[in-house]
C-alpha positions in Angstrom: 0.4 8.8 11.1 3.3 10.0 13.1 4.3 13.6 12.5 7.4 14.0 14.7 10.3 15.2 12.5 12.8 13.6 14.8 11.2 10.2 14.2 11.5 10.5 10.4 15.1 11.8 10.8 15.8 8.4 12.4 13.3 6.2 10.4 14.3 7.3 6.9 18.0 6.3 7.2 16.9 3.1 9.0 14.6 2.1 6.2 17.3 2.8 3.6 19.9 0.8 5.4 17.6 -2.1 5.9 16.6 -2.0 2.2 20.2 -2.0 1.2 20.7 -5.0 3.4 17.7 -6.8 1.9 19.2 -6.2 -1.5 22.2 -8.3 -0.6 24.5 -6.5 1.7 23.8 -8.8 4.6 22.7 -8.5 8.2 25.1 -5.8 9.4 23.1 -2.9 8.0 19.7 -4.4 8.8 20.8 -4.7 12.4 20.8 -0.9 12.7 17.2 -0.5 11.6 15.3 -1.0 14.8 17.9 0.6 17.1 17.9 3.8 14.9 14.1 4.0 15.0 14.1 3.2 18.7 15.8 6.5 19.3 12.4 8.1 18.7 9.8 5.4 19.6 9.7 2.3 21.8 11.6 -0.7 20.3 8.4 -2.9 19.9 6.6 0.0 18.1 9.6 0.5 15.9 9.6 -3.2 15.0 5.9 -3.1 14.3 6.3 -0.1 12.0 9.2 -1.7 10.2 7.5 -5.1 9.7 5.2 -4.2 6.8 8.1 -2.3 5.1 10.1 -5.5 5.5 7.4 -7.5 3.7 7.6 -5.1 0.7 11.4 -5.4 0.7 11.1 -9.2 0.8 8.9 -9.2 -2.2 11.4 -7.2 -4.2 14.3 -9.3 -2.9 12.6 -12.6 -3.8 12.2 -11.4 -7.4 15.8 -10.0 -7.5 17.4 -13.2 -6.2 15.0 -15.7 -7.8 16.6 -19.0 -8.7 19.3 -18.9 -6.0 18.6 -21.0 -2.8 19.8 -23.9 -0.7 16.7 -25.9 0.4 18.6 -27.8 3.1 19.4 -24.7 5.0 15.7 -23.7 4.9 14.5 -27.2 6.0 17.0 -27.2 9.0 16.5 -23.7 10.2 12.8 -22.8 9.6 11.2 -25.1 12.2 13.5 -23.7 14.9 12.7 -20.2 13.7 9.0 -20.9 14.2 9.6 -22.0 17.8 11.7 -18.8 18.4 8.9 -16.6 17.1 6.4 -18.4 19.3 8.6 -17.8 22.3 9.0 -14.1 21.4 5.2 -13.8 21.1 4.5 -15.6 24.4 7.0 -13.5 26.3 6.1 -10.1 24.7 4.3 -8.9 27.9 7.5 -9.5 30.0 10.2 -8.4 27.5 10.5 -4.7 28.3 12.2 -2.0 26.1 15.5 -2.3 28.1 15.5 -6.0 27.7 15.1 -5.7 24.0 18.0 -3.3 23.7 20.1 -5.6 25.8 19.2 -8.7 23.7 19.9 -6.9 20.4 23.1 -5.5 21.8 24.5 -8.8 23.0 23.6 -10.5 19.7 25.2 -7.8 17.7 28.4 -7.9 19.9 28.5 -11.7 19.5 28.2 -11.2 15.7 31.2 -8.8 15.7 33.3 -11.1 17.9 32.6 -14.0 15.5 33.7 -11.9 12.6 36.9 -10.9 14.4 37.6 -14.5 15.3 37.3 -15.6 11.7 39.6 -12.9 10.5 42.2 -13.8 13.2 42.0 -17.5 12.4 42.4 -16.8 8.7 45.4 -14.5 9.3 47.1 -17.2 11.5 46.3 -20.1 9.2 47.6 -18.4 6.1 45.2 -20.3 3.9 41.6 -20.5 2.8 39.0 -21.6 5.3 37.3 -24.9 4.7 33.5 -25.1 4.6 31.5 -26.8 7.3 28.7 -29.2 6.5 25.2 -28.8 7.7 24.6 -29.8 11.4 20.8 -30.1 11.9 20.8 -29.7 15.7 23.1 -26.7 15.6 21.0 -25.2 12.8 17.8 -25.7 14.7 19.2 -23.9 17.7 20.5 -20.9 15.8 17.2 -20.9 13.8 15.2 -20.6 17.1 17.4 -17.7 18.2 17.0 -16.1 14.8 13.2 -16.4 15.1 13.2 -14.9 18.6 15.5 -12.0 18.0 13.8 -11.3 14.6 10.4 -11.2 16.4 11.4 -8.8 19.2 13.5 -6.4 17.2 14.0 -7.6 13.6 17.6 -8.5 14.5 17.6 -12.1 13.3 20.6 -11.6 10.9 23.4 -12.3 13.4 22.3 -15.7 14.7 21.3 -16.7 11.2 24.8 -15.8 9.9 26.6 -17.5 12.8 25.2 -20.8 11.4 25.2 -20.1 7.7 28.5 -18.2 7.0 30.7 -21.2 7.9 28.9 -23.2 5.2 30.7 -21.0 2.7 28.0 -21.2 0.1 28.3 -19.4 -3.2 27.4 -15.7 -2.5 24.4 -15.8 -4.8 23.1 -19.0 -3.1 23.7 -17.6 0.3 21.9 -14.4 -0.5 19.0 -16.1 -2.2 18.6 -18.5 0.7 18.7 -15.8 3.4 16.1 -13.8 1.4 13.7 -16.7 1.3 14.3 -17.5 5.0 13.5 -14.1 6.3 10.7 -13.5 3.8 9.0 -16.6 5.4 9.6 -15.7 9.0 8.5 -12.1 8.4 5.2 -13.3 6.9 4.8 -15.6 9.9 5.4 -12.7 12.3 2.4 -10.8 10.9 0.1 -13.1 13.0 1.5 -12.5 16.5 2.0 -8.8 15.8 -1.7 -8.5 14.9 -2.5 -10.5 18.1 -0.4 -8.0 20.2 -2.3 -5.1 18.7 0.8 -3.5 17.2 -0.9 -2.8 13.8 -3.0 0.1 14.8 -3.9 3.0 12.5 -0.9 5.1 13.6 1.7 2.4 13.0 0.2 1.2 9.7 -0.1 4.7 8.3 3.5 5.5 9.3 4.6 2.2 7.6 2.7 3.3 4.4 4.4 6.7 4.4 7.8 5.1 4.6 7.0 2.2 2.2 8.0 3.9 -1.1 11.6 3.9 0.2 11.6 0.1 0.4 11.8 -1.0 -3.2 14.2 1.8 -4.2 16.7 0.9 -1.4 16.4 -2.8 -2.0 17.0 -2.6 -5.7 19.9 -0.2 -5.0 21.4 -2.7 -2.6 21.1 -5.5 -5.2 22.6 -3.3 -7.9 25.6 -2.3 -5.7 26.3 -5.8 -4.2 26.6 -7.3 -7.7 29.3 -4.8 -8.6 31.1 -3.8 -5.3 33.9 -5.7 -3.5 33.1 -6.0 0.2 36.8 -5.6 1.3 36.3 -2.0 2.5 32.6 -1.8 3.1 32.1 -4.7 5.5 34.9 -3.8 8.0 33.4 -0.3 8.2 29.9 -1.8 8.9 31.2 -4.2 11.5 32.8 -1.2 13.3 29.4 0.6 13.2 27.6 -2.5 14.5 30.2 -2.8 17.3 29.6 0.7 18.7 25.8 0.3 18.2 26.0 -3.0 20.3 28.0 -1.3 23.1 25.4 1.6 23.2 22.5 -0.8 23.3 24.1 -3.0 26.0 24.9 0.1 28.1 21.3 1.4 27.8 19.8 -2.0 28.6 22.0 -2.6 31.7 21.5 1.0 33.0 17.7 0.8 32.8 17.5 -2.8 34.1 19.7 -2.0 37.1 18.1 1.4 37.9 
């Protein structure tokens, strides 16, 4: 088990934030999990330590949001996600730490730009946004990107939301569907992570030490999201994601061009 105090100073807030996200807050908080832990350990190791904790969170979330799902979203996006996970596993030997930071940073920045574009369009239109129907090809593409980014850094939330948010599903349906989607792909990811040798004694024992935080944070997220209006919280989180994205992109570009 890791004993570095600096690691736990980064890992404990990361697990709590991911747990709150798993409880229903959405991808913004989860996006910060691996980057925070990557301040103390390599990104791939951070992802490997976090994956068993995510499985625990998924189990709690599946129970919390039972009965809420959209099967069509799952049918459209899951095959693409499997392809993305396979690509991530096949390219793991060539995807270095700076590449991972750059990938996560670009995806996070794109997520924020999408959010700003929706806010701008809503303010110019002066009315409610209409929902967009399912588009299988588009869904499969974003599903594959979700699987890939989820594999390399557990940052699959943004590409998933780029496809699903315009569907304007009922919030409970949206949350229940996303919980099921990521529970399935997290379970699938166990196989390639084992194949890459990331589940060694150090990583697994560290995951076990952090695991008790998982159900507490996840249930807290579900409790809050059922009672809290997102009008103030979400803009604040998008600002955090924006600055995190800029930092990750900067680190990735500097290392790759050095």
